[in-house]
C-alpha positions in Angstrom: 5.0 82.5 -25.5 3.8 78.9 -25.9 7.1 77.6 -27.1 8.7 79.1 -23.9 6.0 77.4 -21.8 6.8 74.0 -23.3 10.4 74.6 -22.7 9.9 75.3 -19.0 7.2 73.1 -17.5 7.7 70.1 -19.9 11.4 70.2 -19.3 10.9 70.2 -15.5 8.4 67.3 -15.8 11.0 65.4 -17.8 13.6 66.0 -15.1 11.7 64.1 -12.4 13.4 60.7 -12.7 16.8 62.4 -12.3 15.6 64.6 -9.4 14.3 61.6 -7.5 17.5 59.6 -8.1 19.5 62.6 -6.9 17.4 63.0 -3.8 17.7 59.4 -2.9 21.5 59.6 -3.2 22.4 63.0 -1.9 19.8 63.3 0.9 20.1 59.8 2.1 22.3 60.8 5.1 19.9 63.5 6.2 16.9 61.1 5.9 18.9 58.5 7.9 19.6 61.1 10.6 15.9 61.9 11.0 15.0 58.3 11.2 17.7 57.6 13.8 16.3 60.4 16.0 12.7 59.3 15.6 13.7 55.7 16.5 15.6 57.0 19.6 13.0 59.5 20.8 9.9 57.6 19.7 7.4 60.4 19.1 3.8 59.4 19.6 2.3 61.2 16.6 3.2 63.4 13.6 2.0 67.0 12.7 2.7 68.3 9.2 2.6 71.9 8.1 2.3 72.7 4.4 0.5 74.8 1.8 -0.7 74.2 -1.7 1.0 71.4 -3.6 3.1 70.6 -0.5 -0.2 70.1 1.4 -1.0 67.3 -1.1 2.4 65.7 -0.4 1.4 65.9 3.3 -1.6 63.8 2.5 0.8 61.1 1.2 2.8 61.4 4.3 -0.3 61.1 6.4 -1.1 57.8 4.7 2.5 56.4 4.6 3.7 57.2 8.1 0.5 55.8 9.5 0.6 52.7 7.3 4.3 51.8 7.5 5.3 53.4 10.8 2.2 53.1 12.9 2.2 56.8 13.6 -1.1 58.8 13.7 -0.6 62.0 11.5 -2.4 65.3 11.8 -2.3 68.3 9.4 -1.3 71.5 11.2 -3.5 74.5 11.7 -1.0 77.4 11.1 -3.6 80.1 11.7 -3.6 79.2 15.4 0.0 80.5 15.4 -0.2 83.5 13.1 -3.8 84.8 13.4 -5.0 83.6 16.8 -1.9 83.6 18.9 -2.9 80.2 20.3 -0.2 77.6 19.3 -1.1 74.1 20.4 1.3 71.8 22.3 3.5 69.6 20.2 4.8 67.5 23.1 6.1 64.1 22.0 5.5 64.9 18.3 7.4 64.6 15.1 6.7 67.9 13.3 7.4 68.1 9.5 7.3 71.3 7.5 6.9 70.7 3.7 7.6 73.7 1.4 9.5 73.9 -1.8 10.5 77.4 -1.0 10.7 77.1 2.7 9.5 80.7 2.9 5.8 80.5 3.9 5.6 82.4 7.2 2.7 80.3 8.7 4.4 77.0 7.9 7.7 78.3 9.4 5.8 79.4 12.5 4.6 75.9 13.2 8.1 74.4 12.8 9.6 77.1 14.9 7.1 76.7 17.8 7.5 72.9 17.7 11.3 73.1 17.9 11.1 75.6 20.8 8.8 73.1 22.6 11.5 70.3 22.2 9.8 68.3 19.4 11.6 66.5 16.6 11.4 69.0 13.7 12.2 68.4 10.1 12.1 70.7 7.0 11.5 69.1 3.6 12.5 71.9 1.2 14.1 72.7 -2.0 16.0 75.6 -0.3 18.2 74.4 2.6 19.0 78.1 3.4 15.3 79.0 3.8 13.6 80.3 7.0 11.9 76.9 7.4 15.2 75.1 7.2 16.7 77.4 9.8 13.7 76.8 12.1 14.0 73.0 12.0 16.5 70.8 13.7 16.8 68.6 10.5 16.6 69.6 6.9 16.0 67.2 3.9 17.0 68.9 0.7 14.6 68.0 -2.2 17.6 68.3 -4.6 15.2 69.5 -7.4 17.3 72.4 -8.6 15.6 75.6 -9.8 11.9 75.1 -10.6 11.4 78.0 -13.1 7.8 77.2 -14.0 5.3 78.5 -11.4 3.4 75.3 -11.2 5.2 72.8 -9.0 6.0 69.5 -10.6 9.4 68.1 -9.8 9.3 69.5 -6.3 6.1 67.6 -5.7 7.5 64.2 -6.7 10.7 65.0 -4.9 8.6 65.6 -1.7 6.9 62.3 -2.2 10.2 60.5 -2.7 11.6 62.1 0.5 8.5 61.0 2.4 8.7 57.5 1.1 12.4 57.2 1.9 11.8 58.6 5.4 8.9 56.1 6.1 11.0 53.2 4.9 13.9 54.3 7.1 11.8 54.7 10.2 10.1 51.4 9.5 13.5 49.8 9.0 12.0 48.1 5.9 14.8 46.8 3.7 12.4 45.5 1.1 10.8 48.9 0.8 14.3 50.5 0.4 15.1 48.2 -2.4 11.8 49.1 -4.1 12.8 52.8 -3.8 16.0 52.1 -5.8 13.8 51.2 -8.8 11.7 54.3 -8.6 13.7 56.5 -11.1 13.4 53.8 -13.8 9.6 53.6 -13.2 9.3 57.3 -13.6 11.3 57.3 -16.8 9.0 54.5 -18.2 5.9 56.4 -17.1 6.9 59.6 -18.8 7.6 57.7 -22.1 4.2 56.0 -21.8 2.1 59.0 -20.9 3.2 61.8 -23.2 1.1 60.9 -26.3 -1.9 59.6 -24.2 -2.1 62.9 -22.3 -2.3 64.9 -25.5 -5.1 62.7 -26.9 -7.1 62.9 -23.7 -6.6 66.7 -23.6 -8.6 67.0 -26.8 -11.6 65.9 -24.7 -10.5 67.6 -21.5 -10.4 71.0 -23.1 -14.2 70.8 -23.3 -14.6 70.2 -19.6 -16.0 73.0 -17.4 -15.9 71.1 -14.1 -15.0 67.6 -13.0 -14.5 65.4 -10.0 -11.1 63.7 -9.4 -11.0 60.6 -7.2 -8.4 58.5 -5.5 -8.1 56.6 -2.3 -5.4 55.2 0.1 -2.0 56.2 -1.1 -3.5 57.9 -4.1 -5.9 60.3 -2.3 -2.9 62.6 -2.5 -2.8 62.1 -6.2 -6.4 63.0 -6.6 -5.8 66.3 -4.7 -2.7 67.1 -6.6 -4.3 66.3 -10.0 -7.3 68.4 -9.2 -5.0 71.3 -8.1 -2.9 71.1 -11.3 -6.0 71.1 -13.5 -7.4 74.1 -11.7 -4.2 76.0 -11.7 -3.2 75.5 -15.3 -6.6 75.3 -17.1 -9.1 77.2 -14.9 -11.4 74.1 -15.0 -13.2 73.6 -11.7 -11.8 70.2 -10.5 -12.7 68.9 -7.1 -10.9 66.0 -5.4 -12.6 63.2 -3.4 -12.0 59.7 -2.1 -14.4 57.3 -3.9 -16.0 56.5 -0.5 -16.8 60.2 0.1 -17.9 60.8 -3.5 -20.4 57.9 -3.4 -22.1 59.3 -0.3 -23.6 62.5 -1.6 -21.5 64.3 -4.1 -22.3 61.7 -6.8 -25.5 63.6 -7.2 -23.6 66.0 -9.5 -23.0 63.2 -12.0 -25.3 63.2 -15.0 -25.3 64.0 -18.8 -21.6 63.3 -19.4 -20.2 64.9 -16.2 -16.5 63.9 -16.2 -14.9 62.0 -13.4 -11.1 61.4 -13.5 -10.4 58.3 -11.4 -6.9 57.4 -10.1 -7.1 53.6 -9.7 -3.9 51.7 -8.9 -3.6 48.0 -8.2 -3.9 47.3 -4.5 -6.4 47.5 -1.6 -8.2 50.6 -3.0 -8.8 49.2 -6.5 -12.2 47.6 -5.6 -13.6 50.9 -4.4 -12.4 52.6 -7.6 -14.2 50.0 -9.7 -17.4 50.5 -7.6 -17.2 54.2 -8.2 -16.8 53.8 -11.9 -19.9 51.6 -12.2 -21.9 54.2 -10.3 -20.6 57.0 -12.5 -21.6 55.1 -15.6 -25.0 54.2 -14.2 -25.7 57.9 -13.8 -24.6 58.8 -17.3 -21.2 60.3 -16.3 -18.1 60.2 -18.3 -15.2 58.3 -16.7 -11.5 59.0 -17.5 -8.9 56.8 -15.8 -5.3 56.9 -14.7 -4.6 53.2 -13.9 -2.3 50.3 -14.3 -5.4 48.1 -14.9 -6.7 49.5 -18.2 -9.3 46.8 -18.4 -11.2 48.8 -15.8 -12.2 51.1 -18.6 -15.4 50.7 -20.5 -15.2 50.8 -24.3 -14.5 54.3 -25.5 -13.5 55.7 -22.1 -10.2 57.6 -22.2 -7.4 55.9 -20.3 -4.0 57.2 -19.2 -2.1 54.0 -18.5 0.2 53.8 -15.5 3.2 51.5 -15.4 2.9 48.8 -12.7 4.6 49.9 -9.5 4.7 48.9 -5.8 1.4 50.2 -4.6 2.9 52.4 -1.8 5.0 54.2 -4.5 2.2 54.4 -7.1 1.4 58.0 -6.3 4.8 59.0 -7.8 3.9 57.2 -11.0 0.3 58.1 -11.3 0.8 61.8 -10.8 2.9 62.1 -14.0 0.0 61.4 -16.4 -2.0 63.9 -14.4 0.7 66.6 -14.7 1.0 66.0 -18.5 -2.8 66.0 -18.9 -3.1 69.4 -17.1 -0.3 70.9 -19.2 -1.6 69.5 -22.5 -5.2 70.7 -21.7 -3.9 74.2 -20.8 -2.0 74.3 -24.1 -5.1 73.4 -26.1 -7.0 76.2 -24.3 -4.2 78.7 -25.1 -3.2 79.4 -21.5 0.3 80.5 -20.4 1.3 77.3 -18.8 4.4 78.6 -17.0 2.7 81.7 -15.5 -1.0 80.8 -15.0 -3.3 83.5 -13.7 -3.4 83.8 -9.9 -0.6 81.4 -9.1 2.5 82.5 -7.3 5.7 80.4 -6.7 6.0 81.2 -3.0 3.0 81.1 -0.7 3.4 83.8 1.9 0.3 83.2 3.9 0.4 84.6 7.5 
């Protein structure tokens, strides 16, 4: 059982550089078509419908489309469509559905309603024949191939890459497009760097019962995705926060070695991460870092080193050590990594 688990999820984690390279090549025309319509119609805001891991990709889109394109971004409330029969107006909106399967009925309902209202609608999915793809005017294929392991890994990074490429195209940012071209090489380097480190940190992580995971700016999405993967694969209660939110109240849980996994990439959010780490140490907590600035760590603190990357793309790099840590910890705990309890491949929430 365990050998099979390693074959599936570890193989799919290793495929991520190739998947991102394929997406940037094969879905480039679709991404360009979406950007062209956005630039022509000039939507005033964005609404994103997603579930689970895709909802964490939506957080990255919320940051990036606001930062690079000046568009305010809201996360959809699908229950207004499916439970309450009160769909809101999406007039003048760009509406994105993000779903690896494209089969979640409530996500489909948002995209379908928005298209009927005349909005610009886009499906980001690994199945271009899915109901969500049929509901949207545009489809961006994630090009990830079959994801056999139940926990999403390569479809998550593919979603982030599609979002990054879309933001760069809408912003007409040639420098950003060139940085995207280097992304597969960065992911390859990160996988090589993180594999042994994740196994070492997993020896400690297997003793965790609960923890906080923090990240801000572009990497708020990474904190949410890292916490989700740890919960799904290990059963450890991991809760995500931005450092700003954690310092204002929830830090009260930190004492007696309470673990805090901090995602801290170079850039505007780094100072806040450093402030958080000092507060965690002052209260007797145990910091663990995913960072491209390893000197942030105090002596003896576990570090998963991230390769330096353009800050806006750092979530694609920083999530890889988090994936490997979740897998390695689950393996140490003896869990079935490819079919964890309670996790289903397709979210069919209505």
